[in-house]
N, C-alpha and C positions, 0 to 999 in steps of 0.2 A: 504494499500499498504507502500509495507515494503522495506525501500534503504539502502545504505550504503555512506555515507557522505566521501569527503575528507578530511583528519583533521585539525581543529578548531584552532590546537594550534602548538606549534613547537612537534617535532617526541616524541613520550612517550616515558618513561623511565623504566628502569625496576623496576623502585618503584612505577610505576603506580600500581593504583589500581579501581575498575568496579563500576559506579552502575546503578541503575535501576531502575527510576523516570516514574510512569505512573497517568496519572491527566483526570478528567473532568471536564466541566465548560459549562458555558451557551455558546454558538456558536457564536464568534465574528468574522472582521477581524480582521488579527495580530496576535492569538496566538501564531504560530509555529515560526515568526521569532522575539516576547519578549522571547521563551523559551528556546529556540536556543540562540540569546543576550544573556541573562542571563548563558546559559554554558559556550559560549566563555568567557565571561568574568569573570569565576570562574576558567577556564583555562582546559574546557573541548575539549575533543576528541570525536564526537556520532562515536557510531559501529553499531547499530541499531536504525532505526525509524520507527516506525507507528502508522496512524490516524485512524480513523473515525469520520466521522459529521453523525449524528442523524438527516434528514431532520424531524423526525414526532415532536422529541422533543425540535427542536431546540440547541443540546446537543452536544459538542465535545469530542473526546476521542482522549489519545497519552499514547505510553508509546516509551522510549527513552532508550536506553545500552547507557554507557558513559564511559569514563576512563578522570581521572586525570592525568598527569606525577608525580605532584607532592603529594602520598600519602596526604589527607585530613581527619578528621573522618568525618563522615555522618553525625555528628550532625551540624560541621558547616557549609556543607554541605544547610542541611533546615536552617538556621536560615539565612542564605542570600538568600534563595528561598524565605521565607513565606510573607514578602511584597508585591511580583508579583502575586503570589498563590490568598494574598487577595485581590489584586486589581480585577484579573480576576475573584475573586469566584467559586475557585478551590476545589473538595476535589483530592486530593492529598497522597501520598507517594513516601517516595526517601530513598531509602536502597543500603546496601551493599550490591553486586549481589554474594559477597564469602560466605556471611551467608546462612548457611541452613536453610530450614523452621522447625521447632520443631513441632514433629508429634504426637497426642495422638490415639492412635488408642483401638477402642470401637467393640465387638465384641460379640455375645452367642453364637447358637449350630453348627453352619455353617461357615467352616474355610476357602472356597476357597478364599476370598477375603483377609482375613490376609495372609495367606501362600505366594499368589502371591503377597502381598507388602513386607511381610517380603524378600524372595526372590531377588526381584529387588534392594532393597537398601543391600541386603548384595551382589549383585554382580558387584552393581555399575552402574544397569540401573534407576535407580532413587531417584536423590540426596536431599535428607530429613536426617532428623535425627529421629525416634519413644525411645525418652524415656521413652515411660511406654504401656502400653496395660494395657485395664481396661473390664472387663465380668461380667454380670451376672451370668453367668456358671463357672466352673471349667476345662472345658473340655480343653483349650490349655494349661495350665500352663507350660507343659513339653514344646512344641513349643515354648513358648514365651523361655524361658529357654535355648534352646538350641541356641538361639540368642543372648544371657546373656539381654536381655529386661525385667527389674523391673514388674511383673503380679499383678494386683489388682482383687481380688476377692470380688461384692460386692454384694453381692444373693439379688434379689428379689421376692422369690416365697408365693405368697400369702400375696404381698408387700399391702398396705395399702396406702393410698393418700399419708398421713403425712408421710411413712416409704419410699416412692416416692421419694417424694421430700427429705427428709434428705438423701438417696442413690446421689439423682443429686447434694447434695453439697458437700458430698465425692471428688465425680468426679470435680466440680470444687478447693476443694483445690489440688489437684493432678496436674489441669491446670495450678493454681498460683505458686504451687510450681513447678511447672516442665519448669513454662517460656513457656507453649505449644502455638503455632501461630495457628494453625488449628488441627481441631477434624475430626474425619473419623468416621463416623459409616461406620465398614466394615463387615456389615451385622449383626445391630446391633437388637435385635429384640424387643426394648423396644420405644412407643413413649415418648419424652418427653417434660416435663412441658411448658406451653407459657412462663415462668421466666427462662426457662435455651434455650429456642428457642431465647426469646432475649438476654442473656447473650450472648449468641454466635452468634449471628446476625454477618451474612458475615463472618466468621471463621469456618464453618463446612460444611461437606461436607456427601451428602448420597446416595445412590447405590439403584434402584430396579428393578425388572424387568420392560418389556415398556406395559405389559401388562394395567395396570390400568390406567381407573376406570373395562374397559370389566372385570379383571379376579380379584379379592379383595379375599382376605383370605386365606386358606392353600390349596396346591398343586394349585397352577397357571396353571402351565405345561399341569398339568394332564386336568384341564380345557379347555386350547389351545388346545389341544390333540382333545378332545371329539369338539371340535367348527370346525374343519381339520382347524387352521390357518398356515397360509403359510412362516409370520413372525416373530420373533422373535430377542430379545432384550432387549437394558436397558438403563437407566438413570441415570446419576450423577448432582445432583443439590446442589443445598446449600438447607442447613433446615432451614425455616418459622414453625410457628404454623399452618400453613396452611400444612395438611400433604400432604407429597412427590407434590408438588406441589409448593417447590423454584426454584427460576431464575436457568435454567438449563443451566449448563456448557458444558458438554459434552453426546450424543447418539449413539449407533450405532446398528446392525440388523443382523441377519444371517437369511438365506434363508431355508426353511426348506419344508416336504414335505409329500405325505400320507403315505410313508414307512417305515417311525421314529417312534418308541415306545415313551410313556413320558419320560422313563429313558433318552432317547438320548435326549428328548428335553431340560432334565436339565443340562445333560451334557451340550451341545451346549450354553446353557444360562448363565448358572457358568460361561465360558471363556467369554464367550461377557461382564458380570458383571465385571468381574476381569480387563479387557481390557480398557472399560470403565472409570473406578472409577480408574485404573492407568494414565489413560491421564487426566482427572482434576485436579486430585492434582499433576501430573507434570507442568502441564499450571499455575493451583495455586501459587505453587512453584516459578514459575520461575517469579511470578507477569503480567503475560501477562490476566490475569481476571478483568474485571472493571465489578462494576453493573450498569444498565441502567437500573431503576425502579424494574420492574418484569422481565425484561430479565439482559443476559450478553451478554459486547463486549469481546471477546477471540483474540486478536493476536496470531496466533499460528509461 
């Protein structure tokens, strides 16, 4: 449930700053009262609030966007909120709402998701920053250059396991140097090592067609055409060491019929992949996604 509250303090001035607090904790009485009371004590004015109680796991989830009339550093708010978070055993994050998420894009030889994301950022429809693009091929270096984004080519042709780990270390160097918040596998056709998956836990998103596990391997849309599939789609999820089985953020489908060719299915499927991935990135960047074990809570 999403609500808009009345002001919890005097009217906000032009110097006010917006913040986002998201949290999960064991469910118990008084969580909302305690959290909103702490924000009130810090001069907070709640703009939006959403919450969810998971009865199966006895866990509570909440996202609050608020402003402070007197501009305060986010670090100061984290410090004063820490005692309450410890008392309620929270997993929590408090961020400056104006700070854009810094995203590293990984891509191989299929560029539809990459091109779509770059266009959305360029036109202001996706409020993220893309400091770098990494690929195991050189196909899209000119596309990256046209958007003034550094392109890193880390090849992997016939690479050994040791060379793959070395390549992942180079990716990690880019992540650290560019202070990356989120890694997006925009049709990056390489399986990440368990070590890399642990390093990126909760901050890497992948996109795949929705046929898994029915049509694995090459040419899945052609396999679907042969089987007379009526729905095709895509799934965006967090990356884990269980291939394509991480917590799901967003899914979408498109209806097809017998008159369509395999190439038409590919085109429709790629459109769905682009939209699904963009939504997942947007929701993550807006701090709307909370992990709930193998599932997610998404406050849209």
